[in-house]
C-alpha positions as CSV (number, residue, x, y, z in Angstrom):
1,X,93.4,119.2,94.5
2,X,96.5,121.3,94.9
3,X,99.2,119.1,96.2
4,X,101.5,122.1,97.1
5,X,99.0,123.4,99.7
6,X,99.1,122.5,103.4
7,X,96.4,122.5,106.0
8,X,97.9,124.9,108.6
9,X,97.1,124.6,112.2
10,X,97.5,127.2,114.9
11,X,99.5,126.6,118.1
12,X,96.4,127.0,120.4
13,X,96.6,124.2,123.0
14,X,92.8,124.0,122.9
15,X,92.9,122.4,119.4
16,X,92.2,118.9,120.8
17,X,89.5,117.6,118.5
18,X,90.0,114.6,116.2
19,X,88.5,114.7,112.7
20,X,87.4,111.2,111.4
21,X,86.0,110.7,107.9
22,X,83.9,107.6,107.0
23,X,84.2,106.7,103.4
24,X,82.9,103.9,101.2
25,X,83.3,103.4,97.4
26,X,79.7,102.1,97.1
27,X,76.5,102.8,98.9
28,X,74.9,100.1,101.0
29,X,78.1,99.2,102.9
30,X,76.9,100.4,106.3
31,X,79.0,103.5,106.3
32,X,76.5,105.9,107.8
33,X,75.3,103.3,110.3
34,X,78.9,102.8,111.4
35,X,79.4,106.6,111.8
36,X,76.1,106.9,113.8
37,X,77.1,104.1,116.2
38,X,80.7,105.4,116.7
39,X,79.4,109.0,117.3
40,X,77.3,107.7,120.3
41,X,80.2,105.6,121.6
42,X,82.6,108.5,121.4
43,X,80.2,110.8,123.2
44,X,79.8,108.2,126.1
45,X,83.4,108.3,127.1
46,X,84.2,109.2,130.7
47,X,83.2,112.7,131.5
48,X,81.2,113.0,128.2
49,X,82.7,114.1,124.9
50,X,81.3,116.6,122.5
51,X,80.7,115.0,119.1
52,X,79.8,116.7,115.8
53,X,78.4,114.7,112.9
54,X,78.6,116.2,109.4
55,X,76.5,114.8,106.5
56,X,78.8,115.5,103.6
57,X,77.1,113.0,101.3
58,X,75.5,115.8,99.4
59,X,74.1,113.7,96.6
60,X,72.3,111.2,98.9
61,X,72.1,112.8,102.4
62,X,70.5,110.7,105.1
63,X,72.5,110.7,108.3
64,X,69.7,112.3,110.2
65,X,67.5,109.3,109.5
66,X,69.4,107.3,112.1
67,X,68.3,109.7,114.8
68,X,64.6,110.0,114.0
69,X,62.7,110.9,117.2
70,X,65.8,112.6,118.6
71,X,65.9,115.5,116.2
72,X,63.5,118.4,116.1
73,X,61.7,118.2,112.8
74,X,61.5,122.0,112.5
75,X,65.3,122.1,112.7
76,X,65.6,119.6,109.8
77,X,63.2,121.7,107.7
78,X,64.6,125.1,108.4
79,X,68.3,124.9,109.1
80,X,71.0,125.0,106.5
81,X,74.0,122.7,106.0
82,X,77.3,122.0,104.2
83,X,76.4,123.3,100.8
84,X,75.1,126.6,102.0
85,X,78.2,127.1,104.2
86,X,80.4,126.9,101.1
87,X,78.1,129.1,99.1
88,X,78.4,131.7,101.9
89,X,82.2,131.3,102.0
90,X,82.5,131.8,98.3
91,X,80.3,134.9,98.5
92,X,82.0,136.5,101.5
93,X,85.6,135.6,101.0
94,X,87.7,137.1,98.2
95,X,89.0,135.0,95.3
96,X,92.6,135.4,96.5
97,X,91.8,134.3,100.1
98,X,95.0,133.5,101.9
99,X,95.8,132.1,105.3
100,X,97.2,135.2,107.0
101,X,96.1,136.0,110.5
102,X,93.5,138.6,109.6
103,X,91.9,136.4,106.9
104,X,91.9,133.4,109.1
105,X,90.1,135.2,111.9
106,X,87.5,136.5,109.4
107,X,86.9,133.0,108.1
108,X,86.6,131.5,111.5
109,X,84.2,134.2,112.6
110,X,82.1,133.4,109.5
111,X,82.2,129.7,110.3
112,X,81.4,130.2,113.9
113,X,78.3,132.3,113.3
114,X,77.1,129.9,110.7
115,X,77.4,126.9,112.9
116,X,75.8,128.7,115.9
117,X,72.8,129.4,113.7
118,X,72.5,126.0,111.8
119,X,73.7,123.3,114.2
120,X,71.1,120.7,115.1
121,X,71.4,119.5,118.7
122,X,70.2,115.9,119.2
123,X,67.7,115.3,122.0
124,X,69.8,112.6,123.8
125,X,71.7,112.5,127.1
126,X,74.9,112.5,125.0
127,X,76.4,115.7,123.6
128,X,75.7,115.0,119.9
129,X,75.3,117.7,117.2
130,X,74.6,117.5,113.5
131,X,75.3,119.7,110.5
132,X,73.1,118.3,107.7
133,X,74.0,118.4,104.0
134,X,71.7,121.3,103.3
135,X,68.3,122.7,103.8
136,X,65.8,120.3,102.2
137,X,64.0,122.8,99.9
138,X,63.4,122.8,96.2
139,X,66.6,124.7,95.5
140,X,68.9,122.1,97.2
141,X,69.6,119.8,94.3
142,X,70.4,122.6,92.0
143,X,72.7,124.2,94.5
144,X,74.7,120.9,94.8
145,X,74.9,120.4,91.1
146,X,76.1,123.9,90.2
147,X,78.6,124.4,93.0
148,X,82.1,124.4,91.5
149,X,84.3,122.7,94.0
150,X,87.4,122.8,91.8
151,X,87.1,126.6,91.6
152,X,86.8,126.8,95.3
153,X,90.0,124.7,95.7
154,X,91.8,127.1,93.4
155,X,90.6,130.4,94.9
156,X,89.9,129.7,98.6
157,X,91.8,126.6,99.5
158,X,93.1,128.0,102.8
159,X,89.5,128.2,104.0
160,X,89.9,124.5,104.9
161,X,92.6,125.4,107.4
162,X,90.2,127.7,109.2
163,X,87.5,125.0,109.1
164,X,89.9,122.5,110.7
165,X,90.9,124.9,113.4
166,X,87.3,125.7,114.2
167,X,86.3,122.0,114.4
168,X,89.2,121.0,116.6
169,X,88.7,123.9,119.0
170,X,85.0,123.2,119.6
171,X,84.5,119.4,119.6
172,X,86.3,116.3,120.8
173,X,85.3,114.3,117.7
174,X,84.2,115.5,114.3
175,X,82.8,112.7,112.2
176,X,82.3,113.3,108.5
177,X,80.0,111.1,106.4
178,X,81.7,111.3,102.9
179,X,80.0,110.7,99.6
180,X,80.8,107.5,97.7
181,X,83.0,107.1,94.6
182,X,86.1,109.1,93.5
183,X,85.0,112.7,93.5
184,X,86.2,116.2,94.4
185,X,84.0,116.4,97.5
186,X,85.2,112.9,98.5
187,X,88.7,114.2,98.2
188,X,88.0,117.0,100.6
189,X,86.6,114.6,103.2
190,X,89.2,111.9,102.8
191,X,92.5,113.8,102.0
192,X,92.2,117.4,103.2
193,X,90.3,117.4,106.5
194,X,90.8,114.3,108.6
195,X,93.4,112.7,110.8
196,X,91.6,109.3,110.7
197,X,89.9,107.7,107.7
198,X,87.5,104.8,108.3
199,X,87.1,103.1,104.9
200,X,84.0,100.9,105.1
201,X,83.8,98.1,102.6
202,X,81.8,94.9,101.9
203,X,83.7,91.8,101.0
204,X,83.2,92.4,97.2
205,X,85.5,93.5,94.4
206,X,83.6,96.8,94.2
207,X,83.8,97.3,97.9
208,X,87.5,96.9,97.8
209,X,87.8,99.9,95.5
210,X,88.2,101.9,98.8
211,X,91.9,101.2,98.3
212,X,91.9,103.6,95.3
213,X,90.7,106.5,97.6
214,X,93.3,105.4,100.3
215,X,96.0,105.7,97.6
216,X,94.8,109.2,96.6
217,X,94.3,110.5,100.1
218,X,97.8,109.4,101.4
219,X,99.5,110.4,98.2
220,X,97.9,113.8,98.4
221,X,99.0,114.3,102.0
222,X,102.6,113.4,101.2
223,X,102.6,115.7,98.2
224,X,101.1,118.5,100.2
225,X,103.7,118.3,102.9
226,X,100.9,118.1,105.4
227,X,102.5,116.9,108.6
228,X,99.3,115.9,110.4
229,X,98.9,112.1,110.6
230,X,96.3,110.4,108.4
231,X,95.6,106.9,109.8
232,X,93.5,104.6,107.8
233,X,91.2,102.1,109.5
234,X,89.6,99.6,107.0
235,X,86.2,98.4,108.3
236,X,84.8,95.3,106.7
237,X,81.0,95.3,107.0
238,X,77.9,93.2,106.4
239,X,79.8,90.0,106.9
240,X,77.7,86.8,107.1
241,X,79.4,84.9,109.9
242,X,77.5,81.8,109.1
243,X,79.3,81.4,105.8
244,X,82.7,80.4,107.3
245,X,84.3,79.2,104.1
246,X,83.4,82.4,102.1
247,X,84.4,84.5,105.1
248,X,87.8,82.9,105.3
249,X,88.3,83.1,101.5
250,X,87.6,86.8,101.4
251,X,89.8,87.5,104.5
252,X,92.6,85.9,102.5
253,X,91.9,88.4,99.7
254,X,91.5,91.7,101.6
255,X,93.9,91.2,104.5
256,X,97.1,90.9,102.4
257,X,95.7,93.6,100.0
258,X,95.6,96.2,102.8
259,X,98.8,94.9,104.4
260,X,100.7,95.4,101.1
261,X,99.2,98.9,100.6
262,X,100.0,100.0,104.2
263,X,103.6,98.7,103.9
264,X,104.1,100.7,100.8
265,X,102.3,103.9,101.7
266,X,103.4,104.1,105.3
267,X,107.0,102.7,104.7
268,X,106.5,99.8,107.0
269,X,109.0,96.9,107.0
270,X,106.1,94.6,107.9
271,X,102.4,94.9,108.5
272,X,100.1,92.3,110.1
273,X,96.4,93.1,110.1
274,X,95.0,89.7,111.0
275,X,94.4,90.6,114.6
276,X,92.9,94.0,113.7
277,X,90.4,92.5,111.2
278,X,89.5,89.9,113.8
279,X,88.5,92.7,116.2
280,X,86.5,95.0,114.0
281,X,84.7,92.8,111.5
282,X,81.0,94.0,111.4
283,X,78.6,91.2,111.0
284,X,75.4,91.2,109.0
285,X,72.5,91.3,111.5
286,X,69.1,90.7,110.0
287,X,67.2,93.1,112.4
288,X,69.4,96.0,111.3
289,X,68.7,95.4,107.6
290,X,65.4,97.3,107.9
291,X,65.3,101.0,108.5
292,X,68.0,103.1,110.1
293,X,68.9,102.0,113.6
294,X,71.7,102.7,116.0
295,X,72.4,99.6,117.9
296,X,74.4,101.3,120.7
297,X,71.3,103.4,121.6
298,X,69.6,100.2,122.7
299,X,70.6,98.2,125.9
300,X,73.7,96.1,125.1
301,X,76.4,94.1,126.7
302,X,79.9,94.7,125.5
303,X,81.0,91.2,126.7
304,X,78.9,89.8,123.9
305,X,81.4,90.2,121.1
306,X,79.1,88.8,118.4
307,X,76.6,91.6,118.6
308,X,77.1,94.9,116.7
309,X,77.6,97.2,119.8
310,X,80.7,95.2,120.9
311,X,82.1,95.3,117.3
312,X,81.6,99.0,117.0
313,X,83.1,99.5,120.4
314,X,86.3,97.6,119.4
315,X,86.9,100.1,116.6
316,X,86.0,103.1,118.8
317,X,88.5,102.0,121.4
318,X,91.2,101.5,118.8
319,X,90.6,105.1,117.6
320,X,90.3,106.6,121.1
321,X,93.5,104.8,122.1
322,X,95.3,106.1,119.1
323,X,96.3,102.6,118.1
324,X,97.5,102.0,114.6
325,X,95.7,99.1,112.8
326,X,98.8,97.0,112.7
327,X,99.3,97.6,116.4
328,X,95.8,96.6,117.5
329,X,95.9,94.9,120.9
330,X,95.1,91.2,121.3
331,X,91.5,90.0,121.2
332,X,90.2,90.0,124.8
333,X,88.9,86.9,126.5
334,X,85.1,86.5,126.5
335,X,82.8,84.9,129.1
336,X,82.6,81.1,128.5
337,X,78.9,80.9,129.0
338,X,77.5,80.2,125.6
339,X,78.9,77.3,123.6
340,X,78.0,78.8,120.2
341,X,79.7,82.1,120.9
342,X,82.7,80.3,122.4
343,X,83.0,78.1,119.2
344,X,82.7,81.0,116.8
345,X,85.3,83.0,118.9
346,X,87.7,80.0,118.5
347,X,87.4,80.5,114.7
348,X,88.2,84.2,115.1
349,X,91.3,83.4,117.2
350,X,92.5,80.9,114.7
351,X,92.1,83.4,111.9
352,X,94.1,85.9,113.9
353,X,96.9,83.4,114.4
354,X,96.3,83.0,118.1
355,X,96.4,79.2,117.9
356,X,97.0,78.3,121.5
357,X,94.0,80.4,122.7
358,X,91.9,79.1,119.7
359,X,92.4,75.5,120.9
360,X,91.3,76.4,124.4
361,X,88.1,77.9,123.0
362,X,87.5,75.0,120.7
363,X,87.9,72.5,123.6
364,X,85.7,74.6,125.9
365,X,82.9,74.8,123.3
366,X,83.0,71.0,122.9
367,X,83.0,70.5,126.6
368,X,79.9,72.7,126.9
369,X,78.1,71.0,124.0
370,X,79.8,67.7,123.2
371,X,77.3,66.8,120.5
372,X,77.5,70.0,118.4
373,X,78.6,68.8,115.0
374,X,80.0,72.1,113.8
375,X,82.2,72.6,116.9
376,X,83.5,69.1,116.5
377,X,84.0,69.5,112.7
378,X,85.7,72.9,113.1
379,X,88.1,71.5,115.8
380,X,88.9,68.6,113.5
381,X,89.7,71.1,110.7
382,X,91.9,73.1,113.1
383,X,93.8,69.9,114.1
384,X,94.1,68.8,110.5
385,X,95.3,72.1,108.9
386,X,96.9,74.1,111.7
387,X,98.2,71.7,114.3
388,X,99.0,68.8,112.0
389,X,97.6,66.5,114.6
390,X,96.2,64.0,112.2
391,X,95.2,61.3,114.7
392,X,93.2,63.9,116.7
393,X,91.7,65.4,113.5
394,X,90.4,62.0,112.4
395,X,88.9,61.3,115.8
396,X,86.9,64.5,115.7
397,X,85.9,64.2,112.1
398,X,84.5,60.7,112.9
399,X,82.7,62.0,116.0
400,X,81.0,64.8,114.0
401,X,79.9,62.4,111.3
402,X,78.6,59.8,113.7
403,X,76.3,62.5,115.1
404,X,75.2,63.7,111.6
405,X,76.4,61.5,108.7
406,X,74.8,64.0,106.2
407,X,76.5,67.3,107.1
408,X,78.0,68.4,103.8
409,X,80.8,70.6,105.2
410,X,82.1,67.9,107.6
411,X,81.8,65.3,104.8
412,X,83.8,67.4,102.4
413,X,86.5,68.3,104.9
414,X,86.9,64.7,105.9
415,X,87.2,63.7,102.2
416,X,90.0,66.3,101.9
417,X,91.7,64.7,104.9
418,X,91.4,61.2,103.5
419,X,92.8,62.3,100.2
420,X,95.7,64.5,101.5
421,X,96.7,62.7,104.7
422,X,95.5,59.1,104.6
423,X,95.8,58.6,100.8
424,X,92.6,56.5,101.0
425,X,91.3,57.7,97.7
426,X,88.4,55.2,97.4
427,X,86.9,56.2,100.7
428,X,87.7,59.9,100.0
429,X,85.6,59.8,96.8
430,X,82.7,58.2,98.7
431,X,82.7,61.1,101.1
432,X,83.0,63.7,98.3
433,X,80.0,62.1,96.6
434,X,78.0,62.1,99.9
435,X,78.8,65.8,100.4
436,X,77.7,66.7,96.8
437,X,74.5,64.7,97.2
438,X,73.7,66.8,100.2
439,X,74.9,70.1,98.8
440,X,75.1,69.9,95.0
441,X,75.5,73.7,94.6
442,X,78.3,74.1,97.1
443,X,81.2,75.7,95.1
444,X,84.0,74.7,97.5
445,X,82.9,71.0,97.4
446,X,82.5,71.1,93.6
447,X,86.0,72.6,93.3
448,X,87.6,70.2,95.7
449,X,86.1,67.2,94.0
450,X,87.2,68.5,90.6
451,X,90.7,68.7,91.9
452,X,90.4,65.1,93.2
453,X,89.2,63.9,89.8
454,X,92.1,65.7,88.1
455,X,94.9,64.7,90.4
456,X,93.9,61.2,91.6
457,X,91.5,59.7,89.1
458,X,92.8,61.4,86.0
459,X,89.2,61.8,84.9
460,X,89.8,65.0,83.1
461,X,86.4,65.3,81.3
462,X,84.4,65.0,84.6
463,X,86.9,67.2,86.4
464,X,86.3,70.0,83.9
465,X,82.6,69.5,84.3
466,X,82.8,70.1,88.0
467,X,85.2,73.0,87.7
468,X,82.7,74.7,85.4
469,X,79.8,74.0,87.8
470,X,81.8,75.4,90.7
471,X,82.6,78.6,88.8
472,X,78.9,78.9,87.7
473,X,78.1,78.9,91.5
474,X,81.0,81.2,92.5
475,X,82.5,83.0,89.5
476,X,84.8,85.1,91.7
477,X,86.2,82.2,93.8
478,X,90.0,82.8,93.6
479,X,91.0,79.3,94.5
480,X,88.7,77.6,92.0
481,X,89.8,80.0,89.3
482,X,93.4,79.3,90.0
483,X,93.0,75.6,90.0
484,X,91.0,75.7,86.8
485,X,93.7,77.8,85.2
486,X,96.3,75.2,86.2
487,X,94.0,72.5,84.8
488,X,93.8,74.3,81.5
489,X,97.5,74.8,81.4
490,X,98.6,71.3,82.4
491,X,95.8,69.1,81.0
492,X,94.3,70.9,78.1
493,X,97.3,72.9,77.0
494,X,95.0,75.8,76.5
495,X,97.6,78.4,77.5
496,X,95.6,81.5,76.3
497,X,92.5,80.6,78.4
498,X,94.7,79.5,81.3
499,X,96.3,82.9,81.4
500,X,92.9,84.6,81.3
501,X,91.9,82.5,84.4
502,X,95.1,83.2,86.2
503,X,94.7,86.9,85.6
504,X,91.1,86.8,86.8
505,X,92.1,84.9,90.0
506,X,94.9,87.4,90.7
507,X,92.6,90.3,90.1
508,X,90.5,89.0,92.9
509,X,93.3,87.7,95.1
510,X,96.5,89.6,94.1
511,X,98.5,88.3,97.0
512,X,97.7,84.6,96.7
513,X,101.2,83.0,96.7
514,X,100.3,79.7,95.1
515,X,98.4,81.3,92.2
516,X,101.2,83.8,91.7
517,X,103.7,80.9,91.6
518,X,101.6,78.9,89.1
519,X,101.1,81.9,86.9
520,X,104.9,82.6,87.0
521,X,105.6,79.1,85.9
522,X,103.3,79.6,82.8
523,X,105.0,82.9,82.0
524,X,108.4,81.3,82.4
525,X,107.9,77.8,80.9
526,X,105.4,78.6,78.1
527,X,105.5,82.3,77.3
528,X,109.2,82.8,77.9
529,X,108.3,86.0,79.7
530,X,111.2,85.9,82.1
531,X,110.8,89.4,83.5
532,X,107.1,88.8,84.2
533,X,107.7,85.4,85.7
534,X,110.4,86.8,88.0
535,X,108.1,89.6,89.2
536,X,105.5,87.1,90.1
537,X,107.9,84.7,91.9
538,X,109.4,87.6,93.9
539,X,106.0,88.7,95.0
540,X,104.9,85.2,95.9
541,X,108.0,84.7,98.0
542,X,107.5,87.9,99.8
543,X,104.1,86.6,100.8
544,X,105.1,83.0,101.6
545,X,109.0,82.9,101.7
546,X,109.1,79.2,102.6
547,X,106.8,77.9,99.8
548,X,108.9,75.0,98.4
549,X,107.5,74.9,94.8
550,X,108.0,78.6,94.3
551,X,111.5,78.5,95.8
552,X,112.5,75.6,93.5
553,X,110.9,77.1,90.4
554,X,112.4,80.5,91.0
555,X,115.8,79.0,91.5
556,X,115.4,77.2,88.2
557,X,114.5,80.5,86.4
558,X,117.6,82.2,87.9
559,X,119.8,79.3,86.7
560,X,118.5,79.4,83.2
561,X,118.8,83.1,82.9
562,X,122.5,82.9,83.9
563,X,122.3,83.7,87.6
564,X,123.5,80.4,89.0
565,X,125.0,82.0,92.2
566,X,121.6,83.5,93.1
567,X,119.9,80.1,92.2
568,X,122.2,78.3,94.6
569,X,121.1,80.7,97.4
570,X,117.5,79.8,96.7
């Protein structure tokens, strides 16, 4: 792409439309489904809004599948799409096409006639239109493969300015379904055209590669001098809400990752995305795993925040309201009519840092169903880890285990409590063993018991056995990787392998303050890599400025490298 070029916009006051691109690094993330749902929600705004959907995933088009029965099949067979538009522009516009008034009018006239001929109007009560990827004939694949996008950039770049002006003058929302990966066409959709970029990702390492396209898109816009805003809205998708531990673990990975990237790319002094991710997290719902369905075309209740329509509506309202992700409004209250929903919402509020409201919802869930072991156990964990109300925590742990003495999660959490708070190591081990008997393949429990064996019992052989079993179950679990690295460093003195595990843990969770601090100590104490250690300590203290071990160790590093005055300040 040419970073010296700008998308130029006319001064016409009718240019009111908003261009929003949906991008994912990998397929299967729910990107097209998210676009389809938001298109319907945007169109349902007061007074009705005109929405255009563009299937720009040229290699794997399929946006139309979400609207089967609402599209004329003849239109799908006969009408052309994105690829033919650019072939026509290449044929009709000169190689030295520039953005003067005459050339722009010619380009807009070409675009307008093409869209009038090839738009597909959906048969719904909403004003929804679609431009498909291309006419599905035998020549389509060859057309896509042979089209030279880089040549088009070099010779007709200003065509995109005309395209943006046409879009914004005719529709209220223009939603582009971008192709996956890091490609030239992906660059058009993410960097050149939009004002909003929805990056859809699953909580996986490959899913998080959307950050690479965010980097490219925002860097391009800065280099191009393009003054239009480009606001990125990360959208985590296909989250299994029943896996609370894994959900929390991955939130601790991706939330600081995006916070750091936004601080750097937008020049923010601080950036808190916890509330935002609490609002827009898209859950995995089994019924939508089959076929292409648009949940908001079915009857729905937006008060039910645990169903997909309410989740998609949260993101739609943030975009409609022009909120920035780090300025997302508070989570709204929900009707307290269903104990399960109230209990799960308490967890969301806790994860968003809204502790007072979270406690209200925990207590209400228990009031509605006083014998629900997971509401009791989750409230106990909240009292234990967040409120530091240890007497209350023990009371609720005990209540949950009286009702079901075999629940592995509550057993393991109570074991952690007994170890950390009560220092009752004998009983703690009994509970760890009970938990493992019930769930022998649970990585968190295996990892916590390994830590107990290492720290309390000094049974290093068995501890390593459990660490290895835990990592066999969850090879990308950052906490277990970090703890095993520390074990290798402190107990086995295997510094080379320890560093490998630290690096792997930080690759998964680059903003984990404890792991950063432990790795810094290895670099400082063993490898004598003072510069590398200082970099890790500084990053760790930016994330958790009051973490005592990191403060103390960093001060020691400063002292031994001749900066005693700085050390005293720490």
